[in-house]
Residue, then its C-alpha position, 0 to 999 in steps of 0.5 A: m491442492i494447497c498453495k504455497c502462497n497461502k501463508q499470512i506472511v506472504g499476504i503481509l509482504i504483498g500488502l506492504v510491497v504493492p502500495v509502494v509499487f503503485g505509488l511509484l507508478l502514480f508518481h511516474g505517471r502523473y508527476h512531471g517535475d524535477l524531483e526524484f521519488w523520495e524527494f517527492v515523498k518528503t515534499m508531500f510530507l512537508l505539504q501535509s499531503l503524504g497521507k493522501l498519497v498513502s491512502v490512494s496507494v493502498l487501493p490495489n490491496l483491495l483488489i488483491f484481497f478479493l482475488a485472494i478470497w475468491t481463490e480461497r487463499l484465506l491466510a494470504a487475505r488475512g495478511i493483506v488486511i494486516a498490511t492494509l491496517l498498518y498503512t491505515l495506522a500510518t495514515v492516521i499518524l500522518y494526519f495527526l502530525r499536521 
């Protein structure tokens, strides 16, 4: 049976949304200051640490990628890799903006 979620666009969307959600969870779980999330992101950018936050936030994509591979949703796995590469490109750009 072919799964409707085995599409590359679904993998890209999952790969782009999950790091943002994980970043929000990290923010609410570890940060106890007065800043809102987007103000926190701006501060991280000014402190030249946003690339680290993005790098850690992308880690759940690895788990989702392996779940997609194990369940033979190869097109979705390809989309997750593409989204992760987009985050990698953003991290490299942030690194060179220092």
